[in-house]
C-alpha positions as CSV (number, residue, x, y, z in Angstrom):
1,M,9.4,33.2,-4.3
2,K,5.6,33.7,-4.5
3,F,3.3,30.7,-4.9
4,P,-0.2,31.0,-6.1
5,D,-3.0,31.0,-3.8
6,V,-5.0,28.4,-4.5
7,L,-2.2,25.9,-4.1
8,I,-1.3,27.1,-0.6
9,A,-5.1,26.7,0.2
10,A,-5.0,23.3,-0.9
11,L,-2.1,22.7,1.0
12,L,-3.4,23.6,4.4
13,K,-6.6,21.4,3.6
14,A,-4.8,19.0,2.7
15,N,-4.0,16.1,4.8
16,S,-2.2,13.2,2.4
17,L,0.6,14.1,-0.2
18,V,2.0,12.1,-3.0
19,F,5.3,12.9,-4.4
20,F,5.8,11.1,-7.8
21,T,9.4,11.3,-8.6
22,G,11.9,10.5,-11.6
23,A,15.1,11.5,-13.1
24,G,14.9,15.2,-12.5
25,I,15.2,15.2,-8.8
26,S,18.3,12.9,-8.8
27,A,19.9,15.2,-11.7
28,E,19.9,18.0,-9.1
29,S,22.2,15.3,-6.8
30,G,24.7,15.1,-9.7
31,I,23.6,11.4,-11.0
32,S,21.6,12.8,-14.4
33,T,23.3,10.2,-16.0
34,F,25.3,6.9,-15.7
35,R,27.6,7.5,-18.5
36,G,30.9,8.7,-18.0
37,K,32.7,11.3,-20.7
38,G,34.8,8.5,-22.1
39,G,35.0,4.4,-21.7
40,I,33.2,1.4,-22.8
41,W,29.3,3.0,-21.6
42,N,29.5,5.8,-24.1
43,K,29.8,2.9,-26.8
44,M,26.7,0.7,-25.6
45,K,22.8,1.5,-24.7
46,P,21.8,1.0,-21.3
47,E,18.9,-1.8,-23.0
48,E,22.2,-3.5,-24.2
49,L,23.3,-4.3,-20.6
50,A,19.9,-3.7,-18.2
51,N,18.0,-7.2,-19.7
52,F,18.3,-10.7,-18.1
53,D,19.2,-11.9,-21.7
54,A,22.0,-10.0,-21.3
55,F,23.0,-10.3,-17.8
56,M,23.0,-13.9,-18.7
57,K,25.4,-13.7,-21.3
58,K,27.8,-11.6,-20.1
59,P,27.4,-11.6,-16.1
60,D,30.6,-10.1,-15.2
61,L,30.6,-7.0,-17.8
62,V,26.4,-6.4,-16.5
63,W,27.8,-6.6,-12.9
64,E,30.8,-4.3,-13.6
65,W,28.0,-1.6,-15.1
66,Y,26.3,-1.5,-11.7
67,Q,29.5,-1.2,-10.0
68,Y,30.0,1.9,-12.1
69,R,26.3,2.9,-11.1
70,R,26.8,2.3,-7.7
71,K,29.9,4.5,-7.3
72,I,28.1,7.2,-8.9
73,I,25.6,7.3,-6.5
74,N,27.4,6.4,-3.7
75,E,29.6,9.1,-3.9
76,T,26.9,11.9,-3.8
77,G,23.9,12.0,-1.3
78,P,20.0,13.3,-1.3
79,N,19.6,17.0,-2.3
80,P,17.5,19.9,-0.8
81,A,14.0,18.1,-2.7
82,H,14.7,14.7,-1.0
83,T,15.2,16.6,2.3
84,A,12.2,18.3,1.8
85,I,9.8,16.0,1.0
86,A,10.8,13.7,4.1
87,E,10.3,16.7,6.0
88,F,6.9,17.1,5.1
89,E,6.1,13.9,7.0
90,K,6.2,16.6,10.1
91,Y,2.9,18.1,8.9
92,Y,1.0,15.9,7.0
93,S,-0.2,12.6,8.4
94,D,0.1,10.6,5.1
95,V,3.0,11.3,2.9
96,S,3.9,8.9,0.1
97,V,6.8,9.3,-2.5
98,V,6.1,6.8,-5.4
99,T,9.4,6.7,-7.6
100,Q,10.8,5.2,-10.5
101,N,14.7,6.2,-9.5
102,V,16.8,3.3,-8.3
103,D,19.1,5.4,-6.4
104,N,18.0,5.0,-2.7
105,L,18.3,9.1,-2.2
106,H,14.6,9.0,-0.8
107,N,15.4,6.7,2.0
108,R,18.5,8.0,2.9
109,A,17.1,11.0,3.1
110,G,14.7,10.0,5.8
111,S,11.5,9.3,3.6
112,K,9.8,6.8,5.7
113,N,7.1,5.7,2.8
114,V,8.5,4.7,0.0
115,F,7.5,3.1,-3.1
116,E,10.3,2.0,-5.6
117,L,8.5,0.9,-8.9
118,H,11.6,-0.1,-10.9
119,G,13.7,-1.5,-7.9
120,N,16.7,-0.4,-5.2
121,I,20.2,-0.3,-6.7
122,E,21.4,-1.2,-2.9
123,K,19.4,-4.3,-3.1
124,N,20.0,-7.7,-5.2
125,Y,18.6,-11.4,-5.4
126,C,19.9,-14.7,-6.6
127,V,18.7,-15.9,-9.9
128,D,18.5,-19.3,-9.1
129,C,17.0,-19.3,-5.6
130,E,15.7,-15.8,-5.0
131,T,17.8,-15.2,-1.6
132,H,18.0,-11.3,-0.9
133,Y,21.4,-9.8,-0.3
134,S,21.9,-6.2,0.3
135,S,25.0,-4.2,-1.1
136,P,27.3,-4.2,2.2
137,E,26.6,-7.7,2.3
138,I,28.3,-8.4,-0.6
139,T,32.2,-8.3,-1.5
140,F,32.3,-6.4,-4.6
141,S,34.4,-6.8,-7.3
142,E,34.2,-6.2,-11.2
143,K,32.6,-10.0,-11.4
144,V,29.4,-11.3,-10.3
145,P,29.2,-12.6,-7.0
146,K,27.6,-16.1,-6.2
147,C,24.8,-16.9,-3.8
148,E,26.3,-18.5,-0.7
149,K,23.3,-20.5,-0.5
150,C,22.9,-21.9,-3.9
151,G,25.9,-20.9,-6.0
152,G,23.3,-19.1,-8.6
153,L,24.4,-15.4,-10.0
154,I,23.3,-12.4,-8.1
155,R,21.5,-9.5,-9.6
156,P,20.8,-6.3,-9.1
157,D,17.3,-6.0,-7.4
158,I,16.3,-3.4,-10.7
159,V,13.3,-3.6,-13.1
160,W,15.0,-4.5,-16.1
161,F,13.9,-4.2,-20.2
162,G,11.4,-6.5,-20.9
163,E,10.6,-7.5,-17.1
164,M,7.5,-6.5,-15.0
165,L,7.0,-4.1,-12.1
166,P,6.7,-5.7,-8.8
167,Q,3.3,-5.8,-8.4
168,D,2.5,-5.2,-4.6
169,V,4.7,-1.9,-5.1
170,F,2.9,-0.7,-7.8
171,I,-0.5,-1.3,-6.2
172,N,0.4,0.0,-3.4
173,G,1.4,3.1,-4.9
174,D,-1.4,3.6,-6.7
175,K,-3.3,3.1,-3.7
176,A,-1.7,6.1,-2.2
177,A,-2.2,8.0,-5.5
178,A,-5.8,7.2,-5.1
179,R,-6.3,8.6,-1.8
180,C,-4.1,11.8,-1.5
181,D,-5.2,14.9,-1.7
182,I,-2.2,16.6,-3.7
183,C,0.2,14.7,-5.9
184,F,3.4,16.4,-6.7
185,I,4.9,15.3,-10.2
186,I,8.5,16.2,-9.9
187,G,11.3,15.7,-12.2
188,T,9.2,13.4,-14.7
189,S,7.5,13.8,-17.8
190,A,5.3,10.9,-16.9
191,V,5.3,9.3,-20.2
192,V,6.2,5.8,-19.0
193,Y,3.7,3.2,-18.6
194,P,2.7,1.9,-15.9
195,A,4.4,4.0,-13.4
196,A,2.6,7.2,-15.3
197,H,-0.7,5.6,-14.3
198,I,0.1,7.1,-10.8
199,P,-0.4,10.8,-11.4
200,I,-3.7,10.0,-13.7
201,T,-5.1,7.6,-10.6
202,A,-4.7,10.7,-8.5
203,R,-6.2,12.9,-11.0
204,D,-9.1,10.7,-11.2
205,K,-9.9,10.7,-7.7
206,G,-10.1,14.2,-7.7
207,A,-6.3,15.3,-6.2
208,Y,-4.7,18.6,-6.9
209,L,-2.0,17.9,-9.3
210,V,1.1,20.1,-9.1
211,E,4.1,19.3,-11.7
212,I,7.7,20.9,-10.6
213,N,10.1,20.8,-13.6
214,I,13.1,22.9,-15.2
215,E,10.7,22.6,-18.2
216,E,7.1,21.9,-19.4
217,S,6.9,18.0,-20.4
218,N,3.6,16.3,-22.0
219,I,1.8,16.2,-18.6
220,S,2.3,20.0,-17.9
221,D,-1.1,20.4,-19.5
222,K,-3.2,18.1,-16.9
223,V,-2.3,19.4,-14.1
224,N,-3.9,22.1,-11.7
225,C,-0.4,24.0,-11.0
226,F,2.8,23.9,-12.9
227,L,6.1,25.4,-11.3
228,K,9.4,25.9,-13.6
229,G,12.3,25.5,-11.6
230,K,14.6,23.3,-9.7
231,A,13.0,20.8,-6.9
232,G,15.6,21.3,-4.7
233,V,14.5,25.4,-4.3
234,I,11.2,25.2,-5.0
235,L,10.0,22.3,-2.1
236,P,12.0,24.0,0.6
237,A,10.7,27.4,-0.1
238,L,6.8,25.6,-0.3
239,L,7.9,23.3,2.8
240,N,8.7,27.1,4.7
241,E,5.7,28.6,3.5
242,I,3.3,26.4,5.4
243,M,5.5,25.7,8.1
244,N,4.3,28.6,10.2
245,K,0.8,28.1,9.5
246,I,0.3,23.9,10.1
247,K,0.9,22.8,13.2
248,P,3.9,19.7,13.2
249,Q,2.2,16.2,13.5
């Protein structure tokens, strides 16, 4: 695979990288959609389930939906794109992942500095006392679990419709974008705000923007380099291109 000389030159000079990722990178792991081919979930819109009011009215139904989502995620794993992003840490002193995905695949791939803008499906907390529970700590069933401390309902630690992004996560992700030399935009059209501010911050601070996507998106005309194709093919090839030219950290 032949990459533009200007991109390779930028990578050879760079110290700080940000990977801004969306649903497209997870699609390559086989989780592009959380809806099955049949059954109850095809009859319901995500916004009918992924909101606090729905959870309080029908907690068991919402919990069952998230159990369905967890099952899909747990049956798959990081793909070569996730793995390559983690490998870039061996060659650059400052690598951050800012993701809109909740599937935990970047962490499972070994990335150390991950900012999850929309939460993590493996994490949960009590709606009353805010005690946090990781998925292995909870006995899963079709019914929503109750908090051991106060008896409150336990919900997924995910940003639902109508909720704000976790401000500390967003601020730190934005800071990473502000200091990066290169910002990769992978598998996202970067149109959902406030998450879409991340590549804009990088651009405004002078970063070199690279989009990797299977088709052009709304941000394609704003980037310095557009690479068409699957991230799981492009990122390992790009990593291989610079491996022999940059000493490991």
